[in-house]
C-alpha positions as CSV (number, residue, x, y, z in Angstrom):
1,X,56.4,-59.0,-76.7
2,X,53.4,-57.1,-78.7
3,X,55.7,-54.0,-78.8
4,X,58.6,-56.2,-80.6
5,X,56.8,-57.9,-82.6
6,X,55.2,-54.6,-84.4
7,X,58.9,-53.1,-84.4
8,X,59.7,-56.7,-86.4
9,X,57.2,-56.3,-88.6
10,X,57.5,-52.5,-89.3
11,X,61.3,-52.7,-90.0
12,X,61.3,-55.8,-92.3
13,X,58.5,-54.0,-94.5
14,X,60.7,-50.6,-94.3
15,X,63.6,-53.0,-95.4
16,X,61.8,-53.8,-98.6
17,X,60.8,-50.5,-99.8
18,X,64.4,-49.3,-99.3
19,X,65.8,-52.3,-101.1
20,X,63.1,-51.6,-103.9
21,X,64.6,-47.8,-104.1
22,X,68.8,-49.6,-103.9
23,X,67.8,-52.1,-106.6
24,X,66.3,-49.3,-108.8
25,X,69.1,-46.6,-108.6
26,X,72.0,-49.3,-108.4
27,X,71.0,-50.6,-111.9
28,X,71.0,-47.0,-112.8
29,X,74.2,-46.5,-111.6
30,X,75.8,-49.8,-113.4
31,X,74.0,-48.3,-116.6
32,X,76.1,-45.3,-116.4
33,X,79.4,-46.4,-115.7
34,X,79.0,-49.3,-118.3
35,X,79.2,-52.0,-116.5
36,X,77.1,-55.8,-117.0
37,X,74.3,-56.4,-115.4
38,X,75.9,-59.4,-113.9
39,X,78.7,-57.5,-112.4
40,X,75.9,-54.9,-111.0
41,X,74.3,-57.8,-109.3
42,X,77.0,-59.6,-108.1
43,X,79.4,-56.7,-107.2
44,X,77.5,-53.4,-106.8
45,X,74.7,-54.3,-104.9
46,X,76.3,-57.3,-103.1
47,X,78.6,-54.8,-101.9
48,X,75.5,-52.5,-100.6
49,X,73.5,-54.6,-99.1
50,X,76.3,-56.8,-97.3
51,X,77.3,-53.7,-95.2
52,X,74.9,-54.8,-92.2
53,X,76.1,-58.0,-91.9
54,X,79.9,-56.9,-92.2
55,X,79.2,-53.7,-89.4
56,X,78.2,-56.2,-87.1
57,X,81.1,-58.4,-87.4
58,X,83.3,-55.3,-87.1
59,X,81.8,-53.5,-84.2
60,X,81.9,-57.0,-82.5
61,X,85.1,-58.1,-83.4
62,X,86.8,-54.3,-83.1
63,X,84.9,-53.1,-80.0
64,X,84.0,-56.0,-78.5
65,X,84.9,-56.2,-74.8
66,X,84.3,-59.5,-73.9
67,X,84.7,-62.6,-75.4
68,X,80.8,-63.3,-75.8
69,X,80.4,-60.0,-77.7
70,X,83.2,-60.9,-80.0
71,X,81.6,-64.4,-80.5
72,X,78.5,-62.5,-81.7
73,X,81.1,-61.5,-84.7
74,X,82.3,-64.7,-85.2
75,X,78.9,-66.3,-85.1
76,X,77.6,-63.6,-87.6
77,X,80.4,-64.3,-90.0
78,X,79.7,-68.2,-90.3
79,X,76.1,-67.7,-89.8
80,X,75.6,-65.4,-92.8
81,X,76.9,-68.0,-95.5
82,X,74.8,-70.5,-93.8
83,X,71.5,-68.0,-94.5
84,X,72.2,-67.5,-98.1
85,X,73.3,-70.9,-99.1
86,X,70.2,-72.3,-97.7
87,X,67.2,-69.6,-97.3
88,X,68.5,-67.2,-99.8
89,X,68.5,-69.5,-102.3
90,X,65.1,-71.0,-101.5
91,X,63.3,-68.1,-101.6
92,X,64.6,-67.4,-104.8
93,X,63.0,-70.6,-106.0
94,X,60.0,-70.1,-104.2
95,X,59.6,-66.6,-105.6
96,X,60.2,-68.1,-109.1
97,X,57.5,-71.0,-108.7
98,X,54.8,-68.2,-107.8
99,X,55.5,-65.8,-110.8
100,X,56.3,-67.9,-113.4
101,X,52.6,-68.2,-114.5
102,X,52.5,-64.3,-114.3
103,X,55.1,-63.9,-116.1
104,X,54.3,-66.2,-118.9
105,X,57.0,-68.8,-118.6
106,X,56.3,-71.7,-119.2
107,X,58.5,-73.7,-116.2
108,X,60.6,-72.5,-113.4
109,X,64.0,-73.4,-115.0
110,X,66.3,-70.5,-114.3
111,X,67.5,-68.5,-117.0
112,X,71.3,-68.0,-116.1
113,X,74.9,-68.8,-117.1
114,X,75.1,-72.0,-115.5
115,X,78.8,-72.2,-116.1
116,X,79.1,-69.2,-114.3
117,X,76.7,-70.2,-111.6
118,X,78.6,-73.6,-110.9
119,X,82.6,-71.6,-110.7
120,X,81.3,-69.1,-108.2
121,X,79.8,-71.8,-106.2
122,X,83.2,-73.5,-106.4
123,X,85.0,-70.8,-105.8
124,X,82.9,-69.8,-102.7
125,X,83.6,-73.5,-101.3
126,X,87.2,-73.0,-101.7
127,X,87.5,-70.3,-99.6
128,X,85.2,-71.5,-97.4
129,X,86.6,-74.6,-97.0
130,X,89.9,-72.6,-95.8
131,X,87.9,-70.5,-93.7
132,X,86.6,-73.2,-91.7
133,X,89.7,-75.5,-91.4
134,X,91.6,-72.4,-90.1
135,X,88.7,-72.6,-87.1
136,X,90.4,-75.8,-86.1
137,X,93.9,-74.7,-85.7
138,X,96.3,-72.1,-83.6
139,X,99.3,-70.4,-85.1
140,X,101.3,-67.4,-84.3
141,X,101.2,-66.2,-88.3
142,X,97.2,-66.6,-88.1
143,X,95.9,-63.4,-88.2
144,X,97.9,-62.5,-91.3
145,X,95.9,-64.9,-93.1
146,X,93.3,-62.4,-93.2
147,X,95.0,-60.4,-95.9
148,X,94.8,-63.5,-97.9
149,X,90.9,-63.4,-97.9
150,X,90.8,-59.8,-98.3
151,X,93.2,-60.4,-101.8
152,X,91.1,-63.1,-103.1
153,X,87.7,-61.3,-102.6
154,X,89.5,-58.3,-104.7
155,X,90.8,-60.8,-107.3
156,X,86.5,-62.0,-107.6
157,X,85.6,-58.2,-108.1
158,X,87.9,-57.8,-110.7
159,X,87.1,-61.3,-112.2
160,X,82.9,-60.3,-112.1
161,X,83.9,-56.9,-113.8
162,X,86.0,-58.0,-116.4
163,X,83.3,-61.1,-117.3
164,X,80.1,-59.4,-116.7
165,X,77.0,-59.2,-119.0
166,X,73.9,-58.1,-119.6
167,X,70.8,-60.0,-120.9
168,X,68.4,-58.6,-122.7
169,X,65.4,-58.1,-120.2
170,X,67.8,-56.9,-118.1
171,X,68.4,-54.1,-120.2
172,X,64.7,-52.4,-118.9
173,X,65.1,-50.5,-116.2
174,X,62.0,-49.0,-114.5
175,X,62.6,-44.7,-114.1
176,X,64.2,-44.2,-111.3
177,X,62.2,-43.3,-108.3
178,X,63.5,-40.6,-106.6
179,X,63.2,-38.8,-110.4
180,X,60.3,-41.0,-112.2
181,X,59.9,-38.2,-114.7
182,X,63.4,-38.3,-116.1
183,X,64.1,-40.1,-119.0
184,X,67.8,-40.5,-118.3
185,X,68.8,-39.0,-114.7
186,X,71.5,-37.6,-114.0
187,X,74.6,-39.6,-111.7
188,X,73.8,-36.9,-108.6
189,X,70.3,-38.1,-108.1
190,X,71.4,-41.8,-108.5
191,X,73.8,-41.7,-106.3
192,X,71.6,-39.4,-103.9
193,X,69.0,-42.6,-103.9
194,X,71.2,-44.9,-103.4
195,X,73.1,-43.8,-100.3
196,X,69.2,-42.7,-98.9
197,X,68.1,-46.3,-99.6
198,X,71.4,-47.7,-97.8
199,X,70.8,-45.3,-94.9
200,X,67.3,-46.5,-94.5
201,X,68.5,-50.1,-95.0
202,X,71.3,-50.0,-92.2
203,X,68.9,-48.3,-89.8
204,X,65.6,-50.6,-90.4
205,X,68.2,-54.0,-90.1
206,X,69.3,-52.6,-86.8
207,X,65.7,-52.0,-85.6
208,X,65.4,-55.8,-86.7
209,X,68.2,-57.3,-85.1
210,X,67.4,-55.4,-81.8
211,X,63.6,-57.0,-82.1
212,X,65.6,-60.3,-83.3
213,X,68.4,-60.1,-79.8
214,X,64.6,-59.4,-77.5
215,X,63.1,-62.4,-78.9
216,X,66.2,-64.3,-78.5
217,X,66.3,-63.2,-74.6
218,X,62.9,-63.9,-74.0
219,X,63.1,-67.4,-75.7
220,X,66.4,-67.7,-72.8
221,X,68.7,-68.3,-75.8
222,X,72.7,-67.7,-75.4
223,X,74.7,-65.0,-77.1
224,X,76.4,-67.6,-79.8
225,X,73.0,-68.7,-80.6
226,X,71.3,-65.5,-81.1
227,X,74.3,-65.1,-83.4
228,X,74.0,-68.2,-85.4
229,X,70.4,-68.3,-85.8
230,X,68.7,-65.0,-85.6
231,X,71.5,-62.1,-86.6
232,X,72.2,-63.6,-89.7
233,X,68.8,-63.6,-90.9
234,X,68.0,-60.0,-90.2
235,X,71.4,-59.0,-92.3
236,X,70.9,-61.2,-95.0
237,X,67.4,-59.9,-95.4
238,X,68.6,-56.7,-98.2
239,X,69.9,-59.5,-100.0
240,X,66.8,-61.6,-99.8
241,X,64.6,-58.6,-100.5
242,X,66.3,-57.8,-103.5
243,X,66.5,-61.2,-104.9
244,X,62.7,-61.2,-104.5
245,X,62.6,-57.7,-106.5
246,X,64.7,-59.1,-109.2
247,X,62.8,-62.4,-109.8
248,X,59.4,-60.7,-109.7
249,X,61.0,-58.3,-112.8
250,X,62.0,-61.7,-114.2
251,X,65.6,-61.1,-113.7
252,X,66.8,-64.0,-111.9
253,X,70.0,-63.5,-113.2
254,X,70.9,-60.5,-111.1
255,X,69.0,-61.9,-108.2
256,X,71.5,-65.2,-108.4
257,X,74.4,-63.1,-109.0
258,X,73.8,-60.6,-105.9
259,X,73.3,-63.5,-103.7
260,X,76.6,-65.5,-104.9
261,X,78.6,-61.8,-104.7
262,X,77.2,-61.8,-101.4
263,X,78.2,-64.7,-100.1
264,X,81.7,-64.3,-101.4
265,X,82.1,-61.1,-99.9
266,X,80.7,-63.2,-96.4
267,X,83.5,-65.4,-96.9
268,X,86.4,-63.0,-97.0
269,X,85.3,-59.3,-95.2
270,X,84.1,-60.7,-92.0
271,X,86.5,-63.9,-92.2
272,X,89.5,-61.6,-92.4
273,X,87.9,-59.1,-89.7
274,X,87.8,-62.1,-87.6
275,X,91.2,-63.3,-87.8
276,X,92.5,-59.9,-87.6
277,X,90.5,-59.2,-83.8
278,X,89.6,-63.5,-82.5
279,X,91.4,-66.1,-82.0
280,X,89.1,-67.6,-84.6
281,X,88.1,-71.0,-82.7
282,X,85.2,-72.7,-83.8
283,X,83.0,-74.8,-80.9
284,X,80.5,-77.3,-82.1
285,X,77.7,-74.7,-83.3
286,X,80.1,-73.3,-86.0
287,X,81.7,-76.3,-87.2
288,X,78.3,-77.5,-87.8
289,X,77.0,-74.3,-89.4
290,X,80.0,-75.0,-91.5
291,X,79.6,-78.3,-92.3
292,X,76.0,-77.7,-93.7
293,X,76.9,-74.3,-95.7
294,X,79.6,-76.8,-97.2
295,X,76.5,-79.6,-97.9
296,X,74.3,-76.9,-99.4
297,X,77.2,-75.3,-101.6
298,X,77.9,-78.9,-103.1
299,X,74.4,-79.4,-103.5
300,X,74.1,-75.9,-105.3
301,X,77.3,-76.5,-107.6
302,X,75.7,-79.9,-108.5
303,X,72.4,-78.5,-110.1
304,X,73.7,-75.4,-112.3
305,X,76.8,-77.7,-113.0
306,X,74.4,-80.6,-114.4
307,X,72.1,-77.3,-115.9
308,X,68.9,-78.4,-113.9
309,X,68.4,-75.9,-111.5
310,X,64.6,-74.6,-111.1
311,X,62.1,-73.1,-108.4
312,X,61.9,-76.8,-106.8
313,X,66.0,-77.7,-106.8
314,X,66.7,-74.1,-105.6
315,X,63.7,-75.1,-102.3
316,X,65.3,-78.3,-101.4
317,X,68.5,-76.6,-100.4
318,X,66.2,-75.0,-97.6
319,X,66.3,-78.5,-96.2
320,X,69.8,-77.7,-94.7
321,X,69.0,-74.9,-92.8
322,X,66.4,-77.2,-91.3
323,X,69.3,-79.9,-90.8
324,X,71.1,-77.1,-89.1
325,X,68.3,-76.0,-86.5
326,X,67.6,-79.8,-85.5
327,X,71.7,-80.3,-85.0
328,X,71.9,-77.4,-83.1
329,X,68.5,-77.8,-80.9
330,X,69.7,-81.9,-80.4
331,X,73.0,-81.5,-79.7
332,X,73.5,-78.3,-78.0
333,X,70.9,-76.6,-76.7
């Protein structure tokens, strides 16, 4: 148990350091490609940090030889959006509360395009409801609908890049960590830093997942609960770390864009894989995860639409994860 806890914290620390380098490199890469900062967060950063959870789903549903292994992939596809919609946004709220005095801000009010954020929540909600509804029915053509989820993500990426913009505070980028003396680092250095960061994130996330699975075994949890509770926390850790780093730098727009972009990936790509390679039928815990995620997104849509999103309002959404835990342990364990 001592070794498990040690590797647990060491891998989490490695993910944080790698995310520092990844965030730094992806901002420079976005500037070189002349992509707006919001698209850097919602598309480039989200795609990179979504690799661990997409890999977990891919390996489980494609190469899993038993129903239990395939259930881990489906559980990860449902657990990821739940963690992002509750814990990730709540951590942004906490970071805003802790950092607003240090950054000379008078309040924890979010500086972001509220109309854009509410639109992102609505778009995710529409895709997610279809994703959950498909888990309730059986019909011959269901696997082919995975193509529609991939098309939905492609449309999202096109819209994000087309409508991206950059705020003044997002123009300031720290020197490239791998080449700090360069005023304008070369593209090769940027790509090298990004690739090395992603490798460390992937390896450290794998180690982190193994430790969580060991904790699940020690606690005698079944595989589908490990997939719903523990694996998503590990695979979404890079997005959470990115959000902490960007909030600390006063760039909460990038933090929120990274989370919303990762949520859209989670609603589409792992869902498509699940539809292609599994029956995609939900049991009770998966339906509870879907229902709580929908409630959390409706709440987020409400506060962004009304322009009342601040640190405290975002922290409140973490109650959704607590509600999920109560329902699962009260009804299914």
